[in-house]
Steps between C-alpha positions, in 0.01 A plus 500: 500500500608397850360715784775555758418530869864508611773705334706282262877527455547780250802601294613853429397470134150378598463789746608752233240363255225514764587858594502604133147358464404705807611825336867525602739628232859385451720808539841341470711193544835447667701200611322492836145505363220676318369838614119528491289812557130573543311825550298473822294808575732798467828312547703244308588179683823329389630154587777272379439128442782255437470362146554129569342163425571383856235538768526820699582448869203553732660803668581667168149440368353632824711816479395564139132450587519718815374856546840658434515359147192383305266484799265218396607239754481124462122501464526753216755283319277197552215696337725585202608135464138385504393775256779469242654159575870418509 
């Protein structure tokens, strides 16, 4: 398996699969994307990821990874990519 040092271009579907492997649960699906939830401490964190084969724009990916949504940052996503692969 390739060890990534820089974040690769990632599609919405790839991100959803990685988050599922990290313990996120699909709660619903709509035309705009897939709703994922995870219990963190005493609260449930919810985010919506666009379900697409196209690469997510850098700003969108950054917003999803930020503290207001899933809170792992780019380094956390890089760890997931290296752990589970794309």
